N, CA, C and O atoms as a GROMACS GRO file, in nm:
protein
  344
    1UNK      N    1  -1.174   1.905   1.900
    1UNK     CA    2  -1.053   1.858   1.836
    1UNK      C    3  -1.083   1.827   1.689
    1UNK      O    4  -1.185   1.767   1.657
    2UNK      N    5  -0.993   1.869   1.602
    2UNK     CA    6  -1.012   1.849   1.459
    2UNK      C    7  -0.983   1.704   1.421
    2UNK      O    8  -0.896   1.639   1.480
    3UNK      N    9  -1.056   1.655   1.324
    3UNK     CA   10  -1.032   1.521   1.272
    3UNK      C   11  -0.909   1.528   1.181
    3UNK      O   12  -0.899   1.615   1.096
    4UNK      N   13  -0.817   1.435   1.201
    4UNK     CA   14  -0.696   1.434   1.119
    4UNK      C   15  -0.729   1.384   0.979
    4UNK      O   16  -0.798   1.284   0.960
    5UNK      N   17  -0.677   1.456   0.882
    5UNK     CA   18  -0.691   1.412   0.743
    5UNK      C   19  -0.601   1.291   0.721
    5UNK      O   20  -0.488   1.288   0.770
    6UNK      N   21  -0.649   1.190   0.648
    6UNK     CA   22  -0.562   1.077   0.617
    6UNK      C   23  -0.444   1.124   0.534
    6UNK      O   24  -0.457   1.215   0.452
    7UNK      N   25  -0.328   1.062   0.556
    7UNK     CA   26  -0.206   1.102   0.487
    7UNK      C   27  -0.182   1.012   0.366
    7UNK      O   28  -0.161   0.892   0.380
    8UNK      N   29  -0.187   1.071   0.246
    8UNK     CA   30  -0.162   0.997   0.123
    8UNK      C   31  -0.014   0.961   0.117
    8UNK      O   32   0.073   1.048   0.124
    9UNK      N   33   0.014   0.830   0.105
    9UNK     CA   34   0.155   0.787   0.106
    9UNK      C   35   0.193   0.706  -0.017
    9UNK      O   36   0.310   0.670  -0.034
   10UNK      N   37   0.095   0.678  -0.105
   10UNK     CA   38   0.132   0.600  -0.222
   10UNK      C   39   0.014   0.575  -0.315
   10UNK      O   40  -0.099   0.619  -0.290
   11UNK      N   41   0.045   0.502  -0.422
   11UNK     CA   42  -0.056   0.473  -0.524
   11UNK      C   43  -0.028   0.333  -0.580
   11UNK      O   44   0.087   0.293  -0.597
   12UNK      N   45  -0.136   0.260  -0.607
   12UNK     CA   46  -0.123   0.127  -0.668
   12UNK      C   47  -0.091   0.146  -0.816
   12UNK      O   48  -0.163   0.215  -0.888
   13UNK      N   49   0.019   0.083  -0.860
   13UNK     CA   50   0.057   0.093  -1.002
   13UNK      C   51   0.020  -0.034  -1.079
   13UNK      O   52   0.008  -0.031  -1.201
   14UNK      N   53   0.002  -0.145  -1.006
   14UNK     CA   54  -0.034  -0.271  -1.073
   14UNK      C   55  -0.095  -0.365  -0.969
   14UNK      O   56  -0.067  -0.354  -0.850
   15UNK      N   57  -0.179  -0.457  -1.017
   15UNK     CA   58  -0.237  -0.557  -0.928
   15UNK      C   59  -0.231  -0.693  -0.995
   15UNK      O   60  -0.277  -0.710  -1.108
   16UNK      N   61  -0.173  -0.788  -0.926
   16UNK     CA   62  -0.167  -0.927  -0.975
   16UNK      C   63  -0.276  -1.006  -0.904
   16UNK      O   64  -0.256  -1.054  -0.792
   17UNK      N   65  -0.392  -1.019  -0.969
   17UNK     CA   66  -0.506  -1.085  -0.908
   17UNK      C   67  -0.480  -1.231  -0.874
   17UNK      O   68  -0.529  -1.280  -0.772
   18UNK      N   69  -0.403  -1.300  -0.959
   18UNK     CA   70  -0.377  -1.442  -0.934
   18UNK      C   71  -0.289  -1.462  -0.810
   18UNK      O   72  -0.292  -1.568  -0.749
   19UNK      N   73  -0.211  -1.360  -0.774
   19UNK     CA   74  -0.124  -1.368  -0.655
   19UNK      C   75  -0.181  -1.292  -0.536
   19UNK      O   76  -0.138  -1.313  -0.422
   20UNK      N   77  -0.276  -1.202  -0.561
   20UNK     CA   78  -0.327  -1.115  -0.455
   20UNK      C   79  -0.221  -1.018  -0.408
   20UNK      O   80  -0.209  -0.989  -0.289
   21UNK      N   81  -0.144  -0.966  -0.504
   21UNK     CA   82  -0.033  -0.875  -0.472
   21UNK      C   83  -0.054  -0.742  -0.543
   21UNK      O   84  -0.080  -0.737  -0.663
   22UNK      N   85  -0.042  -0.634  -0.466
   22UNK     CA   86  -0.048  -0.499  -0.521
   22UNK      C   87   0.094  -0.445  -0.533
   22UNK      O   88   0.176  -0.462  -0.442
   23UNK      N   89   0.124  -0.381  -0.646
   23UNK     CA   90   0.249  -0.308  -0.659
   23UNK      C   91   0.217  -0.163  -0.623
   23UNK      O   92   0.133  -0.099  -0.687
   24UNK      N   93   0.284  -0.112  -0.521
   24UNK     CA   94   0.256   0.022  -0.470
   24UNK      C   95   0.382   0.106  -0.482
   24UNK      O   96   0.491   0.065  -0.441
   25UNK      N   97   0.365   0.225  -0.539
   25UNK     CA   98   0.476   0.322  -0.541
   25UNK      C   99   0.451   0.419  -0.427
   25UNK      O  100   0.351   0.491  -0.425
   26UNK      N  101   0.543   0.421  -0.331
   26UNK     CA  102   0.527   0.504  -0.212
   26UNK      C  103   0.590   0.642  -0.232
   26UNK      O  104   0.696   0.654  -0.292
   27UNK      N  105   0.523   0.744  -0.180
   27UNK     CA  106   0.575   0.881  -0.185
   27UNK      C  107   0.646   0.917  -0.055
   27UNK      O  108   0.702   1.026  -0.042
   28UNK      N  109   0.644   0.825   0.040
   28UNK     CA  110   0.713   0.841   0.169
   28UNK      C  111   0.769   0.706   0.209
   28UNK      O  112   0.719   0.603   0.164
   29UNK      N  113   0.873   0.703   0.294
   29UNK     CA  114   0.922   0.573   0.343
   29UNK      C  115   0.812   0.504   0.425
   29UNK      O  116   0.742   0.569   0.503
   30UNK      N  117   0.799   0.374   0.409
   30UNK     CA  118   0.697   0.295   0.479
   30UNK      C  119   0.760   0.166   0.528
   30UNK      O  120   0.837   0.102   0.457
   31UNK      N  121   0.727   0.129   0.653
   31UNK     CA  122   0.784   0.008   0.712
   31UNK      C  123   0.678  -0.101   0.727
   31UNK      O  124   0.559  -0.072   0.737
   32UNK      N  125   0.724  -0.226   0.728
   32UNK     CA  126   0.637  -0.339   0.759
   32UNK      C  127   0.579  -0.316   0.899
   32UNK      O  128   0.649  -0.270   0.988
   33UNK      N  129   0.452  -0.350   0.916
   33UNK     CA  130   0.388  -0.336   1.047
   33UNK      C  131   0.293  -0.217   1.055
   33UNK      O  132   0.212  -0.210   1.147
   34UNK      N  133   0.301  -0.123   0.960
   34UNK     CA  134   0.208  -0.011   0.962
   34UNK      C  135   0.076  -0.052   0.898
   34UNK      O  136   0.070  -0.146   0.819
   35UNK      N  137  -0.030   0.019   0.935
   35UNK     CA  138  -0.161  -0.006   0.877
   35UNK      C  139  -0.188   0.099   0.771
   35UNK      O  140  -0.171   0.219   0.794
   36UNK      N  141  -0.232   0.052   0.654
   36UNK     CA  142  -0.262   0.142   0.544
   36UNK      C  143  -0.406   0.120   0.499
   36UNK      O  144  -0.466   0.015   0.525
   37UNK      N  145  -0.460   0.220   0.431
   37UNK     CA  146  -0.595   0.210   0.374
   37UNK      C  147  -0.584   0.226   0.224
   37UNK      O  148  -0.525   0.322   0.175
   38UNK      N  149  -0.643   0.131   0.152
   38UNK     CA  150  -0.651   0.138   0.006
   38UNK      C  151  -0.785   0.201  -0.029
   38UNK      O  152  -0.890   0.153   0.015
   39UNK      N  153  -0.782   0.310  -0.108
   39UNK     CA  154  -0.906   0.379  -0.144
   39UNK      C  155  -0.912   0.403  -0.293
   39UNK      O  156  -0.814   0.441  -0.357
   40UNK      N  157  -1.031   0.380  -0.348
   40UNK     CA  158  -1.056   0.406  -0.489
   40UNK      C  159  -1.206   0.401  -0.513
   40UNK      O  160  -1.284   0.392  -0.419
   41UNK      N  161  -1.245   0.406  -0.638
   41UNK     CA  162  -1.386   0.406  -0.675
   41UNK      C  163  -1.458   0.282  -0.621
   41UNK      O  164  -1.569   0.292  -0.570
   42UNK      N  165  -1.393   0.165  -0.632
   42UNK     CA  166  -1.454   0.040  -0.588
   42UNK      C  167  -1.378  -0.024  -0.472
   42UNK      O  168  -1.400  -0.141  -0.440
   43UNK      N  169  -1.288   0.051  -0.411
   43UNK     CA  170  -1.200  -0.004  -0.309
   43UNK      C  171  -1.199   0.085  -0.186
   43UNK      O  172  -1.188   0.207  -0.198
   44UNK      N  173  -1.211   0.026  -0.068
   44UNK     CA  174  -1.193   0.101   0.056
   44UNK      C  175  -1.178   0.000   0.170
   44UNK      O  176  -1.277  -0.048   0.225
   45UNK      N  177  -1.054  -0.032   0.204
   45UNK     CA  178  -1.030  -0.122   0.316
   45UNK      C  179  -0.893  -0.091   0.375
   45UNK      O  180  -0.805  -0.036   0.309
   46UNK      N  181  -0.878  -0.128   0.502
   46UNK     CA  182  -0.750  -0.108   0.570
   46UNK      C  183  -0.689  -0.244   0.601
   46UNK      O  184  -0.760  -0.342   0.624
   47UNK      N  185  -0.557  -0.248   0.601
   47UNK     CA  186  -0.488  -0.369   0.641
   47UNK      C  187  -0.348  -0.332   0.690
   47UNK      O  188  -0.292  -0.229   0.653
   48UNK      N  189  -0.294  -0.418   0.774
   48UNK     CA  190  -0.156  -0.402   0.819
   48UNK      C  191  -0.064  -0.466   0.716
   48UNK      O  192  -0.092  -0.575   0.666
   49UNK      N  193   0.046  -0.399   0.686
   49UNK     CA  194   0.143  -0.455   0.593
   49UNK      C  195   0.225  -0.559   0.668
   49UNK      O  196   0.304  -0.526   0.758
   50UNK      N  197   0.206  -0.686   0.632
   50UNK     CA  198   0.277  -0.796   0.697
   50UNK      C  199   0.412  -0.821   0.632
   50UNK      O  200   0.507  -0.865   0.698
   51UNK      N  201   0.421  -0.794   0.502
   51UNK     CA  202   0.548  -0.816   0.431
   51UNK      C  203   0.549  -0.734   0.304
   51UNK      O  204   0.444  -0.702   0.247
   52UNK      N  205   0.670  -0.699   0.261
   52UNK     CA  206   0.689  -0.627   0.136
   52UNK      C  207   0.802  -0.693   0.060
   52UNK      O  208   0.892  -0.753   0.119
   53UNK      N  209   0.796  -0.682  -0.072
   53UNK     CA  210   0.905  -0.734  -0.154
   53UNK      C  211   0.947  -0.629  -0.255
   53UNK      O  212   0.865  -0.555  -0.308
   54UNK      N  213   1.077  -0.625  -0.280
   54UNK     CA  214   1.132  -0.540  -0.384
   54UNK      C  215   1.219  -0.628  -0.472
   54UNK      O  216   1.314  -0.689  -0.424
   55UNK      N  217   1.187  -0.634  -0.601
   55UNK     CA  218   1.256  -0.722  -0.694
   55UNK      C  219   1.263  -0.866  -0.641
   55UNK      O  220   1.368  -0.929  -0.644
   56UNK      N  221   1.150  -0.915  -0.592
   56UNK     CA  222   1.130  -1.052  -0.544
   56UNK      C  223   1.207  -1.086  -0.416
   56UNK      O  224   1.215  -1.203  -0.380
   57UNK      N  225   1.264  -0.986  -0.348
   57UNK     CA  226   1.335  -1.011  -0.221
   57UNK      C  227   1.261  -0.940  -0.109
   57UNK      O  228   1.220  -0.825  -0.126
   58UNK      N  229   1.244  -1.006   0.007
   58UNK     CA  230   1.175  -0.942   0.119
   58UNK      C  231   1.251  -0.820   0.170
   58UNK      O  232   1.374  -0.820   0.179
   59UNK      N  233   1.175  -0.714   0.203
   59UNK     CA  234   1.235  -0.594   0.263
   59UNK      C  235   1.150  -0.554   0.384
   59UNK      O  236   1.033  -0.589   0.393
   60UNK      N  237   1.211  -0.479   0.476
   60UNK     CA  238   1.140  -0.431   0.596
   60UNK      C  239   1.090  -0.289   0.578
   60UNK      O  240   0.997  -0.246   0.647
   61UNK      N  241   1.151  -0.215   0.486
   61UNK     CA  242   1.116  -0.074   0.470
   61UNK      C  243   1.126  -0.036   0.322
   61UNK      O  244   1.223  -0.068   0.254
   62UNK      N  245   1.023   0.034   0.275
   62UNK     CA  246   1.023   0.085   0.138
   62UNK      C  247   1.069   0.230   0.140
   62UNK      O  248   1.027   0.308   0.226
   63UNK      N  249   1.155   0.265   0.046
   63UNK     CA  250   1.203   0.403   0.035
   63UNK      C  251   1.104   0.487  -0.044
   63UNK      O  252   1.019   0.433  -0.116
   64UNK      N  253   1.115   0.618  -0.032
   64UNK     CA  254   1.034   0.710  -0.111
   64UNK      C  255   1.061   0.684  -0.258
   64UNK      O  256   1.176   0.677  -0.300
   65UNK      N  257   0.954   0.671  -0.338
   65UNK     CA  258   0.967   0.650  -0.481
   65UNK      C  259   0.986   0.506  -0.523
   65UNK      O  260   0.987   0.475  -0.642
   66UNK      N  261   1.001   0.416  -0.425
   66UNK     CA  262   1.024   0.275  -0.455
   66UNK      C  263   0.891   0.205  -0.483
   66UNK      O  264   0.791   0.233  -0.417
   67UNK      N  265   0.891   0.115  -0.581
   67UNK     CA  266   0.773   0.033  -0.608
   67UNK      C  267   0.793  -0.103  -0.545
   67UNK      O  268   0.889  -0.174  -0.577
   68UNK      N  269   0.701  -0.140  -0.455
   68UNK     CA  270   0.715  -0.267  -0.383
   68UNK      C  271   0.588  -0.349  -0.397
   68UNK      O  272   0.479  -0.295  -0.421
   69UNK      N  273   0.603  -0.480  -0.382
   69UNK     CA  274   0.489  -0.570  -0.383
   69UNK      C  275   0.439  -0.592  -0.242
   69UNK      O  276   0.518  -0.614  -0.149
   70UNK      N  277   0.308  -0.586  -0.225
   70UNK     CA  278   0.245  -0.607  -0.094
   70UNK      C  279   0.132  -0.706  -0.114
   70UNK      O  280   0.050  -0.690  -0.205
   71UNK      N  281   0.127  -0.808  -0.031
   71UNK     CA  282   0.016  -0.904  -0.032
   71UNK      C  283  -0.106  -0.833   0.026
   71UNK      O  284  -0.100  -0.780   0.137
   72UNK      N  285  -0.215  -0.830  -0.050
   72UNK     CA  286  -0.335  -0.760  -0.004
   72UNK      C  287  -0.447  -0.858   0.026
   72UNK      O  288  -0.456  -0.966  -0.034
   73UNK      N  289  -0.534  -0.821   0.119
   73UNK     CA  290  -0.642  -0.907   0.164
   73UNK      C  291  -0.765  -0.897   0.074
   73UNK      O  292  -0.850  -0.985   0.074
   74UNK      N  293  -0.773  -0.787  -0.005
   74UNK     CA  294  -0.886  -0.767  -0.095
   74UNK      C  295  -0.833  -0.718  -0.230
   74UNK      O  296  -0.717  -0.679  -0.242
   75UNK      N  297  -0.920  -0.722  -0.330
   75UNK     CA  298  -0.880  -0.676  -0.464
   75UNK      C  299  -0.858  -0.525  -0.464
   75UNK      O  300  -0.935  -0.450  -0.404
   76UNK      N  301  -0.753  -0.483  -0.532
   76UNK     CA  302  -0.728  -0.340  -0.551
   76UNK      C  303  -0.721  -0.314  -0.702
   76UNK      O  304  -0.719  -0.407  -0.782
   77UNK      N  305  -0.717  -0.187  -0.739
   77UNK     CA  306  -0.714  -0.149  -0.880
   77UNK      C  307  -0.601  -0.050  -0.904
   77UNK      O  308  -0.563   0.026  -0.814
   78UNK      N  309  -0.548  -0.051  -1.026
   78UNK     CA  310  -0.447   0.048  -1.062
   78UNK      C  311  -0.501   0.187  -1.037
   78UNK      O  312  -0.616   0.217  -1.071
   79UNK      N  313  -0.419   0.272  -0.976
   79UNK     CA  314  -0.460   0.410  -0.948
   79UNK      C  315  -0.521   0.427  -0.810
   79UNK      O  316  -0.540   0.540  -0.766
   80UNK      N  317  -0.553   0.316  -0.739
   80UNK     CA  318  -0.603   0.330  -0.602
   80UNK      C  319  -0.500   0.406  -0.519
   80UNK      O  320  -0.380   0.387  -0.535
   81UNK      N  321  -0.550   0.491  -0.430
   81UNK     CA  322  -0.460   0.566  -0.341
   81UNK      C  323  -0.437   0.486  -0.214
   81UNK      O  324  -0.524   0.410  -0.170
   82UNK      N  325  -0.320   0.504  -0.156
   82UNK     CA  326  -0.283   0.434  -0.033
   82UNK      C  327  -0.257   0.540   0.074
   82UNK      O  328  -0.176   0.631   0.056
   83UNK      N  329  -0.329   0.526   0.186
   83UNK     CA  330  -0.319   0.622   0.295
   83UNK      C  331  -0.263   0.555   0.419
   83UNK      O  332  -0.284   0.435   0.440
   84UNK      N  333  -0.194   0.632   0.501
   84UNK     CA  334  -0.145   0.583   0.629
   84UNK      C  335  -0.259   0.593   0.730
   84UNK      O  336  -0.318   0.700   0.746
   85UNK      N  337  -0.290   0.483   0.797
   85UNK     CA  338  -0.394   0.483   0.902
   85UNK      C  339  -0.324   0.517   1.033
   85UNK      O  340  -0.225   0.453   1.070
   86UNK      N  341  -0.376   0.618   1.104
   86UNK     CA  342  -0.311   0.657   1.230
   86UNK      C  343  -0.404   0.631   1.347
   86UNK      O  344  -0.368   0.657   1.461
   0.00000   0.00000   0.00000
């Protein structure tokens, strides 16, 4: 059986270190509760999305092309790729 390639679903556009929040622009719709992996030169960890915010209001689902805030468990960097963990 072939190993499934991770599915690229977004990119970090900004990181607020004092809040531990990543701004992610998604290339596909994404819902709260899915597990994603943040990958970059100095970053590689997976976490479940517990909550998302759009313009400071909680949302359950991010639309394609939408930039949303996600509370992250580790530091991320601008340009980090976000993959869907299956």
